[in-house]
Each structure stands twice: as structure tokens, then as C-alpha cells.
C-alpha positions in Angstrom: 153.3 50.6 86.7 156.0 50.9 89.3 157.9 47.8 88.0 158.3 49.2 84.5 161.6 50.8 83.6 161.4 54.6 83.0 162.3 55.7 79.5 165.8 57.1 79.0 166.1 60.5 77.4 168.1 60.3 74.1 171.5 62.0 74.1 171.9 61.5 70.4 169.6 61.1 67.4 168.9 57.6 66.1 171.6 55.8 64.1 171.9 52.4 62.4 174.6 50.2 64.1 176.7 47.5 62.3 173.9 44.9 62.9 171.3 47.0 61.2 169.5 48.0 64.4 168.1 51.6 64.8 169.6 52.8 68.1 170.2 55.9 70.1 172.6 56.8 73.0 170.8 57.6 76.2 171.8 60.3 78.7 172.9 57.4 81.0 175.6 56.5 78.4 174.0 53.3 77.3 172.9 52.4 73.7 169.2 51.6 73.3 167.7 49.6 70.4 164.6 51.3 68.9 164.1 48.9 66.0 165.9 45.5 65.8 167.2 44.1 62.5 165.9 46.6 60.0 166.4 45.2 56.6 167.7 48.2 54.7 170.8 48.9 52.6 173.1 51.8 53.1 171.2 54.1 50.7 167.8 53.3 52.4 169.4 53.8 55.9 170.5 57.3 54.7 166.9 58.0 53.5 165.5 56.9 56.9 168.0 59.2 58.7 167.1 62.1 56.4 163.4 61.7 57.0 163.9 61.4 60.8 165.9 64.6 60.8 163.2 66.4 58.7 160.5 65.1 61.0 162.3 66.3 64.2 160.3 69.5 64.5 157.0 67.6 64.2 158.1 65.2 66.9 159.1 68.2 69.1 155.6 69.6 68.6 154.0 66.2 69.5 156.1 66.0 72.6 155.1 69.5 73.7 151.5 68.8 73.1 151.7 65.4 75.0 153.4 67.1 78.0 150.6 69.8 78.0 147.9 67.1 77.9 149.6 65.3 80.8 149.7 68.5 82.8 146.0 69.0 82.2 145.0 65.4 83.0 147.2 65.3 86.1 144.8 67.9 87.6 142.3 65.0 87.9 142.6 62.1 90.4 145.0 60.3 87.9 148.7 60.3 88.9 151.4 60.9 86.3 152.0 57.2 85.6 148.3 56.5 85.1 147.9 59.6 82.8 150.9 58.5 80.8 149.6 55.0 80.4 146.3 56.4 79.2 148.0 58.7 76.7 150.2 56.0 75.3 147.4 53.4 75.1 145.1 55.9 73.3 147.8 56.9 70.9 148.7 53.3 70.1 145.0 52.4 69.5 144.5 55.4 67.3 147.7 55.0 65.3 147.2 51.2 64.8 143.7 51.6 63.5 144.1 50.2 59.9 140.5 50.6 58.7 140.3 54.3 59.3 141.9 56.9 57.1 144.3 59.3 58.9 143.1 62.7 59.8 144.3 65.8 58.0 147.5 67.3 59.4 147.1 70.7 61.2 146.5 73.4 58.6 145.0 71.1 56.0 141.4 71.0 55.0 
């Protein structure tokens, strides 16, 4: 884990650059590519940006819950990097499961 580059906190929201890549500016002043070569026209790019803005609060909630989970798990023998790797691997596995239907969102029955 120690050889992996630490993620850079975004300074700006994501934007499409001239090459059609979804990027953001990090607090270190560098531009980072989130998705390379997205095949969308100007109208679709605007739709993507609108949806990302609307989903911002949900993402903030996810981040808060993930941080809380990490704090809880770090009380075990796992260090921060190990707990983070476990969290990301678990989320990736759950979110990539194609044959299962997604769970209800909080508040739905």
C-alpha cells in the first residue's frame, strides 16, 4: 500500500476538457482525469454536469458515512490504509455485482 499515490482532494467540481475527458483540479494545482475520452456531445456533457451537481449532497453523505466507518474499523488492529483498502474493495465488489438488483435507497421500502 505504501507505494500507491494518495488521492488528491478536488479543488473544483468535475468538468469536461477540450479532449472530452472528465477532469477536476486538485488542491495541488494539477488537473486529474476522472474518465478518459467520454463520447458525449455538448448537450450530453451539460446533462452529466447537471446530474453530478444534483448528486453532490448524496456524495457528501456517502463520504461522511465512509469516514465514520473507517474511524470505527481503525479501532481494530487494521491501520488506516488496510481499512481503506477493505472499504474500497468491498464497495467495488458490491457495486459491480451485475446479477443482483440494487437495494432500496434510504427511506424507500
